[in-house]
LUMMARLUM-348598 format. One line per 3 residues: number of its first residue (from 0); their letters; for each residue x, y, z of N, C-alpha, C. Coordinates in pm, 1 decimal. Layout:
# residues N
NUM> A> X/Y/Z/X/Y/Z/X/Y/Z ~ ... .
This chain:
# residues 125
0> QVQ> 2490.1/547.2/-1608.2/2424.3/567.3/-1492.8/2401.8/435.2/-1455.6 ~ 2429.0/408.0/-1318.5/2391.9/265.9/-1259.7/2237.8/270.3/-1230.5 ~ 2178.4/160.3/-1257.8/2028.7/143.8/-1232.8/2026.7/23.6/-1125.5 .
3> LVE> 1940.9/46.1/-1016.0/1920.4/-30.3/-907.0/1784.3/-99.0/-910.5 ~ 1774.8/-209.2/-891.0/1641.9/-283.3/-877.1/1641.0/-388.1/-756.6 ~ 1542.2/-339.0/-676.5/1528.4/-405.8/-541.6/1421.6/-530.5/-565.6 .
6> SGG> 1444.2/-618.4/-500.7/1351.5/-740.6/-498.4/1345.5/-809.3/-348.1 ~ 1250.4/-891.3/-321.8/1252.5/-957.0/-217.1/1143.0/-923.7/-112.9 ~ 1077.7/-806.9/-128.6/979.1/-769.6/-62.3/857.8/-855.4/-47.7 .
9> GSV> 753.2/-826.4/51.5/637.6/-922.5/45.8/561.1/-912.4/178.7 ~ 474.1/-1001.2/212.4/397.8/-986.7/331.0/456.6/-1111.1/434.2 ~ 464.2/-1062.0/536.9/530.3/-1144.3/661.5/455.5/-1128.8/788.0 .
12> QAG> 440.4/-1229.2/875.9/394.4/-1215.6/1003.9/485.3/-1165.6/1099.4 ~ 459.8/-1077.0/1194.1/556.7/-1041.4/1291.5/643.7/-1138.5/1348.8 ~ 756.5/-1121.6/1359.3/869.7/-1229.5/1408.6/920.7/-1294.1/1290.8 .
15> GSL> 884.0/-1268.0/1172.2/932.7/-1332.0/1048.6/1052.2/-1298.9/997.7 ~ 1105.0/-1324.4/881.8/1212.3/-1270.1/825.4/1187.7/-1272.2/663.1 ~ 1279.3/-1169.4/618.2/1271.2/-1147.2/468.0/1419.3/-1103.5/435.7 .
18> RLS> 1458.9/-1129.9/307.6/1595.5/-1064.0/267.1/1570.9/-1015.5/148.5 ~ 1594.9/-871.8/149.3/1588.4/-790.8/25.7/1718.0/-800.7/-53.6 ~ 1701.2/-786.1/-170.9/1829.9/-778.7/-266.0/1823.1/-649.6/-351.3 .
21> CAA> 1946.6/-594.8/-382.6/1941.0/-481.2/-466.5/2062.2/-519.0/-567.8 ~ 2008.1/-524.3/-691.9/2097.8/-571.8/-804.5/2119.6/-448.5/-891.6 ~ 2253.9/-434.5/-932.6/2267.7/-314.9/-1029.0/2276.5/-366.2/-1166.8 .
24> SER> 2221.5/-307.3/-1248.3/2230.8/-324.9/-1393.7/2345.6/-248.6/-1473.0 ~ 2401.2/-299.7/-1565.0/2481.2/-217.4/-1653.7/2625.6/-194.0/-1591.6 ~ 2630.9/-152.5/-1477.3/2751.2/-116.9/-1412.3/2786.7/-177.8/-1281.7 .
27> TLS> 2922.7/-192.7/-1249.5/2958.3/-257.0/-1128.8/2912.2/-170.6/-1016.2 ~ 2889.4/-226.4/-891.1/2842.5/-169.3/-766.2/2985.3/-153.8/-684.3 ~ 3101.1/-211.7/-726.0/3216.2/-224.5/-631.4/3280.5/-83.8/-598.5 .
30> SYA> 3243.0/17.2/-685.2/3290.6/147.9/-637.2/3197.4/229.8/-591.3 ~ 3088.7/180.7/-538.4/2985.7/247.7/-478.8/2961.5/221.2/-324.2 ~ 2950.2/329.4/-247.0/2893.3/307.7/-103.4/2735.2/275.6/-122.2 .
33> MGW> 2686.8/187.5/-32.5/2541.2/152.2/-63.0/2464.8/172.2/73.9 ~ 2332.3/201.1/51.2/2238.1/219.4/160.7/2109.3/167.8/138.8 ~ 2030.2/137.9/235.5/1895.5/104.6/241.2/1812.9/210.2/313.9 .
36> FRQ> 1708.1/249.7/263.7/1627.2/354.3/316.7/1473.9/292.1/310.7 ~ 1385.0/346.8/386.2/1246.5/302.9/382.1/1146.8/411.0/414.0 ~ 1032.2/405.2/356.4/936.4/502.4/362.6/801.2/442.7/395.5 .
39> APG> 745.3/480.8/513.1/611.4/408.6/562.6/515.4/507.0/503.6 ~ 373.6/471.8/499.6/285.5/546.4/448.4/263.2/669.0/545.4 ~ 260.9/788.7/489.8/240.4/930.0/559.6/360.3/967.2/642.9 .
42> KER> 479.5/894.4/599.6/589.3/938.3/683.3/705.8/962.2/581.8 ~ 802.1/1035.4/638.5/928.6/1068.0/554.5/1020.4/946.7/530.9 ~ 1090.5/947.0/429.6/1186.7/845.9/403.2/1306.4/844.6/515.1 .
45> EFV> 1337.1/737.5/575.8/1424.7/725.7/667.1/1550.0/613.0/653.7 ~ 1650.1/648.3/701.2/1764.1/557.9/701.2/1747.2/428.7/747.2 ~ 1798.6/314.0/697.0/1793.6/190.1/764.9/1927.9/145.3/782.2 .
48> AAI> 2018.4/130.7/682.4/2132.0/65.1/701.8/2228.1/120.3/578.4 ~ 2374.9/122.0/606.3/2466.3/151.7/512.9/2578.9/58.5/509.1 ~ 2640.8/45.2/399.2/2770.0/-28.5/392.0/2882.2/25.3/290.8 .
51> SWS> 2998.5/19.2/328.1/3109.4/77.5/267.7/3118.5/-23.3/125.2 ~ 3203.9/34.8/36.1/3205.1/-25.0/-94.6/3305.5/-164.6/-70.0 ~ 3380.3/-174.9/25.3/3447.1/-285.7/54.2/3371.1/-379.4/147.7 .
54> GQS> 3258.8/-335.7/205.6/3188.0/-418.7/291.6/3223.0/-421.9/434.9 ~ 3349.9/-363.7/471.7/3407.0/-360.0/592.7/3336.2/-271.2/697.8 ~ 3270.1/-172.9/656.1/3222.3/-87.6/735.2/3050.7/-81.2/715.1 .
57> TSY> 2979.1/-77.9/833.0/2829.7/-73.0/837.4/2795.9/4.3/930.8 ~ 2671.1/64.8/907.4/2599.8/117.2/1010.1/2452.9/115.9/1014.9 ~ 2378.0/129.8/1107.9/2221.5/94.1/1116.3/2150.9/184.2/1199.5 .
60> ADS> 2023.9/207.2/1162.5/1949.2/278.7/1242.4/1921.9/216.5/1366.5 ~ 1898.9/287.1/1489.6/1880.8/236.4/1607.7/1760.7/124.6/1605.4 ~ 1656.9/183.5/1539.7/1537.0/104.7/1523.1/1562.3/-42.8/1475.4 .
63> VKG> 1658.4/-66.2/1386.9/1676.1/-197.3/1343.8/1794.3/-278.3/1377.9 ~ 1880.9/-202.6/1459.9/2024.9/-266.9/1504.7/1986.1/-387.0/1577.4 ~ 2043.8/-494.9/1548.1/2040.1/-625.7/1593.8/1946.8/-712.9/1539.0 .
66> RFT> 1875.4/-655.9/1446.7/1764.6/-736.2/1379.6/1794.1/-734.5/1226.7 ~ 1861.6/-639.5/1168.4/1892.9/-621.8/1021.5/2028.9/-638.0/1011.7 ~ 2053.8/-701.7/894.8/2211.0/-700.5/848.9/2223.2/-665.5/708.5 .
69> ISR> 2311.6/-580.5/683.3/2337.3/-527.5/540.0/2477.1/-591.8/486.1 ~ 2464.1/-640.5/360.7/2576.1/-707.1/326.9/2593.3/-679.8/173.9 ~ 2705.6/-721.5/110.1/2718.7/-709.3/-48.1/2796.7/-805.2/-88.4 .
72> DNA> 2781.1/-851.2/-211.6/2863.1/-923.0/-305.4/2892.3/-861.2/-421.9 ~ 3011.7/-793.2/-426.3/3052.7/-720.6/-539.5/3075.3/-800.9/-661.8 ~ 3095.4/-927.1/-651.3/3116.8/-1025.1/-760.8/2975.6/-1032.8/-844.7 .
75> KNT> 2877.4/-1024.8/-757.7/2738.1/-1034.4/-821.2/2658.5/-908.7/-835.3 ~ 2732.3/-790.2/-793.0/2675.5/-647.5/-815.1/2555.6/-648.4/-738.6 ~ 2550.1/-714.9/-622.5/2432.8/-709.5/-555.3/2444.7/-685.4/-395.0 .
78> VYL> 2353.3/-604.1/-334.6/2348.9/-565.5/-196.1/2243.7/-634.3/-130.8 ~ 2231.1/-676.5/-20.5/2134.7/-744.4/60.7/2105.4/-670.7/187.6 ~ 1973.4/-688.6/237.4/1924.7/-659.3/365.1/1855.9/-765.0/417.2 .
81> QMN> 1917.5/-844.8/517.8/1852.1/-955.0/583.6/1787.6/-895.8/708.5 ~ 1646.3/-914.6/704.3/1565.1/-849.5/815.9/1505.6/-962.5/897.3 ~ 1541.5/-977.8/1028.2/1490.5/-1082.8/1114.5/1419.4/-1019.6/1220.8 .
84> SLK> 1328.1/-1098.8/1274.7/1233.2/-1037.1/1401.7/1144.1/-907.0/1362.3 ~ 1104.0/-931.6/1242.8/1026.9/-826.6/1180.0/912.3/-765.1/1271.6 ~ 889.1/-650.4/1262.6/772.1/-592.4/1351.5/688.5/-515.5/1262.8 .
87> PED> 556.2/-499.2/1292.9/450.9/-426.2/1213.1/512.7/-288.6/1172.6 ~ 575.7/-225.9/1257.8/630.1/-80.2/1238.4/747.7/-81.9/1138.0 ~ 783.9/-209.9/1087.6/889.7/-216.3/989.2/827.2/-206.8/842.4 .
90> TAV> 688.5/-198.6/849.5/615.9/-191.2/718.4/649.5/-66.4/630.0 ~ 692.5/-85.8/530.3/736.4/34.5/444.5/785.2/-25.0/300.6 ~ 782.9/71.4/222.7/863.2/68.8/102.8/1018.1/78.8/105.6 .
93> YYC> 1081.6/-20.5/74.2/1243.4/-31.9/105.4/1300.9/17.1/-21.4 ~ 1410.6/104.3/-27.1/1465.8/154.5/-122.2/1619.9/135.1/-112.8 ~ 1686.4/96.7/-214.8/1839.2/73.3/-214.6/1881.2/203.5/-285.3 .
96> AAA> 1998.7/245.0/-229.2/2062.5/368.1/-280.9/2217.5/357.9/-299.5 ~ 2272.3/420.0/-402.5/2420.5/416.5/-432.1/2477.0/557.4/-430.6 ~ 2597.4/553.2/-367.1/2689.3/681.5/-367.2/2813.9/647.8/-445.8 .
99> EGM> 2812.0/704.7/-548.6/2930.6/693.5/-627.9/3057.1/758.3/-592.1 ~ 3177.4/688.6/-572.2/3290.0/748.6/-566.0/3323.9/774.0/-410.9 ~ 3223.9/709.0/-322.4/3232.2/730.2/-178.7/3287.7/607.0/-123.9 .
102> YFA> 3368.7/601.0/-16.4/3388.6/464.8/72.7/3292.6/444.0/140.3 ~ 3216.4/530.8/198.2/3096.3/504.2/295.4/3014.7/644.8/303.1 ~ 2886.3/605.2/282.9/2798.8/734.6/275.4/2708.7/766.5/400.2 .
105> GPR> 2694.4/647.9/472.6/2621.9/665.5/600.5/2471.5/712.5/578.0 ~ 2420.8/778.2/689.3/2270.8/793.0/688.9/2203.4/919.7/609.4 ~ 2285.7/999.7/551.5/2253.5/1118.2/467.2/2201.2/1089.5/330.8 .
108> HSA> 2065.3/1124.6/308.6/1994.9/1110.5/193.5/2090.1/1176.3/74.6 ~ 2123.4/1292.2/100.2/2176.9/1364.0/0.1/2337.4/1307.4/-61.4 ~ 2384.1/1218.4/27.8/2491.6/1168.3/-18.5/2483.2/1049.7/-134.5 .
111> YGH> 2355.5/1006.0/-154.1/2314.3/899.0/-251.2/2273.7/976.9/-381.2 ~ 2333.9/930.1/-505.7/2279.8/1007.9/-619.9/2197.0/899.1/-690.5 ~ 2195.9/779.6/-674.0/2123.0/674.4/-749.0/2033.0/599.1/-635.6 .
114> WGK> 1900.7/595.2/-707.3/1794.2/519.2/-616.5/1719.8/415.8/-697.4 ~ 1697.9/312.4/-631.0/1597.3/207.0/-701.3/1452.9/258.0/-665.9 ~ 1358.3/185.5/-728.5/1215.3/229.1/-732.6/1144.4/169.2/-615.3 .
117> GTL> 1204.1/80.1/-528.9/1156.4/27.5/-408.5/1088.4/-100.7/-417.0 ~ 1079.8/-170.4/-297.3/1010.1/-303.2/-279.0/926.0/-291.1/-142.4 ~ 798.5/-322.7/-149.8/718.2/-316.6/-52.1/734.6/-437.6/46.6 .
120> VTV> 738.5/-398.9/185.0/749.9/-488.8/297.1/619.7/-474.6/380.4 ~ 546.1/-573.7/401.0/424.4/-552.7/498.1/450.7/-658.2/608.0 ~ 432.2/-609.5/732.0/439.9/-710.7/845.0/316.8/-692.9/915.8 .
123> SS> 256.7/-799.0/923.3/131.9/-800.8/1003.6/139.6/-859.1/1148.8 ~ 51.3/-810.9/1225.5/58.0/-846.8/1374.1/-5.0/-976.9/1397.5 .
């Protein structure tokens, strides 16, 4: 079973940038569709971005479109989330998720069978 480990979270001022990474251990990510989700305090987990196993297809939540970019390097078994122009409302725990055997999983939580433990992003005003 693939294990996912997120990194790159931290504290940043509004307008700043962070790059999150999601590394897979033990198995390759190349056959998995991938996604990023986030959960703010007191709120439900929400979709952020998704990418196909080939990297050719991507989708984003409207709230991050134009500011965040999802990408992947299958040779390094790593998926990235570049976050620019961060806002206080982006503050959340960010989770990486993998969908086995799917070309593209999109925004549905239920499509993803593997989840990381999350990394905290805090954006101050």
